[in-house]
Structures are given as C-alpha cells and as structure tokens.
LUMDOBA-246340 format. One record per atom (N, C-alpha, C, O, CB): y, x, z. Coordinates in steps of 0.001 Angstrom, whole numbers, plus 500000, padded with zeros to 6 digits. Last residue first. Glycine has a CB too. Layout:
LUMDOBA-246340
YXZ;...
end
This chain:
LUMDOBA-246340
185029469862448002;184463470261446692;184578471749446455;184154472242445411;185159469517445558;186323469066450239;185022469729450431;184399470198449132;183360470857449143;184065468797451127;188699467925449179;188759469013450137;187430469773450240;187428471002450320;189152468476451495;187752465825447656;188502466903446988;188533468143447884;188408469270447403;189957466441446646;186723464242449658;185801464819448681;186456465931447877;185786466876447461;185286463740447744;189142463595450988;188073464324451672;187137464985450675;186794466158450827;187284463387452584;190636462156449068;191160463411449638;190047464238450259;190008465455450079;192239463118450692;188880459968448655;189300460805447532;189789462165448043;189399463205447512;190414460101446711;188793458936451278;187566459425450623;187908460343449456;187283461391449291;186703458242450129;191621458307451739;190843459224452571;189627459785451833;189456461003451776;190394458519453838;193483456624450623;192969457707449780;192092458692450551;191843459798450071;194122458451449142;194206454863452734;193500454357451555;192886455445450667;191865455202450023;194440453538450737;194380454937455794;194371456064454847;193591455659453592;192444456069453413;193739457347455502;194419452648457390;195305453763457731;195389454850456673;196357455610456644;194861454371459004;192931450681456060;193944450293457048;194930451427457276;196138451200457347;193282449892458378;190899451806454583;192149451492453889;193270451075454832;194439451108454450;191912450399452885;188698451795456197;189482453043456122;190838452777455483;191819453448455805;188719454128455317;187321449510455716;188343449452456763;189182450733456806;190264450744457394;187686449214458126;185304450084453994;186579449694453392;187685449579454444;188865449554454095;186426448364452648;182967450435455384;183853451598455256;185188451271454590;186107452089454616;183158452679454470;180948448689456204;182351448291456372;183331449455456214;184396449464456833;182541447661457732;178467451182456832;178879449804456612;180351449603456911;180922450273457771;178052448870457459;177397453985455298;178336453547456340;178819452147455987;179492451947454976;179547454541456480;174518455802454887;175238454624454409;176104454132455565;175611453894456667;174248453495453899;173194458885454010;173915458125455015;174646456984454323;175308457179453304;174903459029455805;170267460751453311;171261459778452874;171879459047454066;171184458646455000;170628458773451909;169834464197454404;169409462867453991;170583461960453683;171743462359453785;168554462243455057;171530465804457049;170536465872455997;170111464463455647;170038463610456531;169324466730456422;175026465884457814;173688465312457949;172800465611456751;173253465664455608;173785463822458143;177604466585457497;176752467517458237;175294467103458216;174418467895458567;177223467632459667;178642464382456273;178674465640455513;177873466736456209;177501467720455572;180122466104455312;178497462454458232;177551462379457114;177526463674456313;176497464025455735;177905461211456197;180726463103459776;179376463327460316;178349463340459194;177426464154459209;179015462241461353;182731462173458029;182648463599458350;181253463928458886;180662464932458487;183739463997459387;182121459456458154;182104460149456851;181964461649457088;181171462316456424;183405459839456024;182600458979460848;181216458936460355;181084459543458966;180034460091458634;180710457503460333;185384459129460892;184593460102461652;183154460140461168;182552461211461085;184631459774463143;186011456871459364;186363458208458865;185576459289459601;185149460266458986;187875458460459018;184965454824461086;184480454996459711;184782456395459184;183902457041458615;185108453947458789;186538455159463374;185088455343463460;184535455601462064;183721456506461881;184399454101464104;189024454525462281;188803455865462830;187316456158463008;186884457294462812;189527456015464169;188683451813461428;188995452879460468;188737454276461019;188268455140460278;190435452773460038;186253449598462180;187252450450462820;187475451669461928;186558452460461705;186800450876464265;184096447944461691;185384447605461075;186536448394461697;187668447912461736;185654446106461209;181899449261462603;182472448242463475;183860447807463000;184690447361463793;182550448763464906;180462450937461061;181816451382461409;182496450423462374;183559450736462910;182662451531460152;177137451850461290;178069450752461403;179432451308461792;179540452070462753;177576449706462431;174669453369459114;175597453364460238;176562452194460152;176776451622459083;176369454672460293;171623454571458347;172507453451458047;173362453224459278;172849452924460356;171703452152457652;171503458164458110;171018456884458600;171951455802458066;172949456098457409;170946456858460169;170808461708458129;171396460507457552;170749459255458116;169596459277458547;171263460525456038;171002463803461001;170244463252459878;170924461966459409;171531461240460197;168755462982460280;172204466928462344;172289465481462166;171450465051460969;171218465829460044;173754465039461984;171359469276464585;171204468961463177;171205467451463022;170305466771463515;169905469584462597;173597470250467057;172555469324466672;172532469191465160;173575469014464531;172762467957467340;174480472835469435;174603472120468161;173375471262467870;172277471515468367;174820473111467022;175358470458472028;175174470903470646;174715472338470598;174578472984471638;176461470743469851;175717467594473818;175129468933473854;174841469324472413;174164468604471680;173819468982474743;178307465618475028;177524465995473856;177008467410474065;177759468310474441;178370465893472545;179465462807476751;179026464203476828;178132464465475630;177303463632475265;178272464506478180;182360460644477089;181018460975476621;180748462457476829;181661463253477050;180847460599475137;184221458164478859;184117459175477807;182687459398477383;181892458460477322;184717460480478269;184098456528481074;185417456948480606;185362458014479521;186356458700479283;186220457460481760;181362455995481408;182345454912481520;183684455289480888;184325454460480242;182553454542482985;179501457741478856;179975457576480230;181033456477480235;181535456083479183;180552458922480807;176777458406476756;177958457580477018;178248457539478507;177348457327479320;177761456153476474;175698461349475293;175543460455476430;176860459713476644;177925460326476703;175125461240477713;173863462905472698;175127462371473192;174863461327474265;173932460528474163;175955461765472041;172693464632470424;172360464626471844;173641464220472582;174405465073473034;171813466045472335;172227462973467304;173078463724468236;172567463572469658;172072462513470044;174545463250468144;170854461468465440;170136462514466147;170967463338467096;170470464319467650;169517463402465184;172048459295464389;171960460463463510;171258461640464185;171086462693463571;173351460885463064;172143457604466532;171279457246465403;171041458441464488;169974458581463891;171894456093464606;174180458928467931;172811458967468457;171808458589467364;170736459189467279;172667458015469672;176379458177466412;175957459586466392;174541459742466953;173787460600466494;176946460457467201;176408455419467088;176189455839465701;175783457311465611;174919457655464803;177452455598464875;176811455387469908;175666454707469294;175373455245467900;174217455500467564;175920453206469224;179220456858470173;177984457293470838;176771456681470148;175810457385469839;178000456905472339;181018455314468734;180728456671468265;179457457198468913;178691457915468269;181907457613468564;180887452812470221;180628452901468783;180237454315468355;179223454493467680;181856452451468004;181609453426472884;180290452858472589;179928453052471117;178796453414470799;180257451362472948;184232454378472339;183247455190473055;181852454703472698;181010455487472260;183476455128474593;185527452267471045;185253453505470309;184289454431471031;183588455204470380;186536454236470049;185297449141470764;185016450051471877;184590451371471231;183416451558470910;183887449472472868;187848448622468289;186529448365468845;186389449245470076;187294450020470386;185386448644467797;190512449117468283;189998448119467348;188577447693467712;188168446557467472;190030448665465921;190440449758471850;191061449955470539;190535448871469600;190146447801470068;190762451394469970;189360449922474417;190176448761474046;190984448998472769;192095448487472635;191119448405475185;188052452286474922;187267451043475036;188034449818474547;187428448779474288;186842450827476480;189890454290474966;189080454131473760;188272452837473769;187858452358472713;188147455312473606;190839454305477556;191637453607476544;190859453404475241;191129452462474496;192921454385476263;189228456068478941;188912454644478999;189662453838477944;189174452803477489;189230454102480373;189056458865479151;189415458260477862;189090456766477814;188716456251476760;188688458978476728;188203460553481161;189522459943481271;189989459247480008;191189459058479811;190512460973481649;186460463176479443;186659462305480611;188065461731480577;188991462337480038;186420463083481940;184090464748477553;185360464027477453;185413463047478623;184533462201478779;185503463278476061;182475467777477037;182649466653477949;184041466061477740;185040466779477749;182447467095479431;180035469579475403;181404469081475314;181472467830476173;180635466935476055;181831468785473822;177899472362475837;178253470982476202;179739470728476006;180584471538476386;177861470692477658;176765474437473073;177002474090474464;177450472659474634;177391471851473707;178020475007475057;178315474913470025;177307475449470937;177685475103472375;178778475430472838;177164476987470762;179007472127467869;179452473201468765;178304473646469667;177434472851470023;180657472738469619;178331469896466504;178088471169465828;178490472374466675;178330473516466244;178834471202464517;179151467798467995;177718467854467662;177356469179467018;176182469548466990;177336466702466727;181901468110468033;181136468589469186;179638468633468903;178924469428469513;181402467706470393;182648466734465737;182764468197465764;181908468773466893;181265469808466721;184246468627465938;182242464100466691;181488464613465537;181496466141465548;180448466766465385;182087464079464201;184134464033468744;182713463825469047;181850464366467920;180838465020468170;182413462330469275;186490464314467313;186099465388468231;184621465261468601;183932466270468755;186974465361469506;186529461803466083;186303462994465265;185888464176466135;185024464960465739;187568463344464463;187080460240468385;185848460027467612;185514461220466710;184350461601466589;185979458765466762;189639461467469182;188406461661469957;187120461290469211;186122461986469393;188485460855471212;192053460975467984;191211462006467382;189856462153468076;189005462901467595;191934463326467407;193446459207469522;192948458738468232;192032459741467542;191312459383466610;194103458416467331;194114460830471782;193258459651471919;192667459191470583;191494458821470529;194044458517472543;195644463056472269;194574463171471267;193667461936471218;192568461999470667;193732464403471556;197487462576474256;197977463222473033;196912463339471943;197235463685470807;198506464595473362;195982461422476362;197003460636475659;197467461258474334;197801460535473396;198194460453476558;194222463660477169;193729462492476435;194848461727475720;194678461403474544;193003461557477387;195067465640478849;195366465788477416;194972464572476596;195357464468475431;194663467000476866;194336464684481385;195673465245481186;196037465320479704;197190465090479339;195761466635481814;191647463886481409;192678462872481258;194084463419481046;194952462688480570;192677462005482446;189945466539479558;190145465600480660;191385464752480445;192081464880479438;190250466346481982;187374468105477982;188650467459477719;188834466428478821;187992465548479005;188702466802476275;185654471073477658;185902469914478507;187295469400478203;188264470158478171;185750470266480020;183572472225474913;184765472262475755;184773471046476678;183994470110476497;186055472302474888;181386474336473008;181657473124473759;182860473306474668;183133474411475136;180439472719474573;182504476161470167;181941476154471514;182295474828472171;183362474265471926;182469477360472360;182020477338466841;182461476289467747;181758476401469093;180565476697469157;182211474916467132;183104480414465455;182018479529465858;182547478541466893;183407478871467710;180813480341466426;185900480278463198;185215480862464353;184062479924464696;184051478768464271;186198481062465592;188574480604460837;187223480209461208;186708480954462430;187046482116462657;186292480433460054;191843479505461158;190981480671461063;189609480265461572;189497479646462631;191557481883461871;194188477500459596;192957477517460368;192211478814460101;191976479176458949;192075476298460028;197394476273459739;196588477386459267;195368477469460180;195508477503461402;197404478738459257;199010473320458810;198161473984459786;197407475106459109;196843474921458030;197186472990460444;202103471703458641;201085472471457938;200308473227459003;200882473713459978;201713473450456861;202758468438460033;202917469890459984;201877470473459058;200887469820458727;202801470516461391;204308465540461504;203477466181460499;203751467675460502;204820468127460912;203732465578459099;204375462823463837;204785464170463450;203805464736462417;202611464439462459;204864465098464692;204538459420462668;203805460488463353;204364461841462931;204785461999461785;202284460405463045;205474457383461244;206370457897462276;205721459004463082;206287459474464069;206806456780463198;204570457853457755;204418457334459114;205496457885460041;206306458730459662;203033457676459661;205059456611454418;205001457697455378;204963457074456777;205290455900456948;206221458676455211;
end
C-alpha cells in the first residue's frame, strides 16, 4: 500500500470541455498531468496547462514526452515551456509510441490507445511495473 490518500469516487458522465489549469493547482495534480493531456484530446475546446515546469525533471521530460507521443497519434497539441495546449476533440490513431521508460507516460499512452483507431504499440511498457504492476490487468477488466 502507499502513503497516498485513497478514496472511493462516484463519477457521473458528462461531455468533456477544455479547461485551464494553472500553477495554483499544479502541485496537487502534477503526476496526473500526462493523463489529463490524454483526456483533453477528447474534450471540446482548448485545454491549457501552465506552471508545470516540474514535469520536465521527472523520470523523463514528461511535457516533451506526452506532447510528442500524442502528436504522433494525431492530437492537436502544442508544447510550451511550462506546459501544453490541446485543442479537442481529436480522433486519435494508433502508432508506435515510446514510453521513455516512464511509468506515468506508459499508463497514459495505454489510455490514449483505447481512444485510437488502429493498432498501437507502446515501447518499454514494462516500466508500468514501477508503480502499478497490475495496471494492464486492472485496466482491461475495467473497460471490458
């Protein structure tokens, strides 16, 4: 088990809309930003993330990594010094992707692949085992 807070979450469906995320909330969601980028590709309108320079010094440069890999999939995404901008929604397409040996990038790309048409291959996805060895099993059970 981890030292992270845990909770049960109830989710009600709604259409996704682009949002702005700035430096005030970044510290509390820094590890979720690669996944937020994936979600933003499916949201209507522009999503802007600012003040997230810390992503540049994680296991990899997560800003550069998620921008590059989502762009390969057809996302309308722009890299900024301290974050990124995404215009959605975008129909993603499968591609050969690089996780950069970063578990959060790899897990985010798995989610992106579920939105994509065509085949997606994610390199170095075994790095997911760093934080969530049963991620693929849990994810496929969830979407089944």
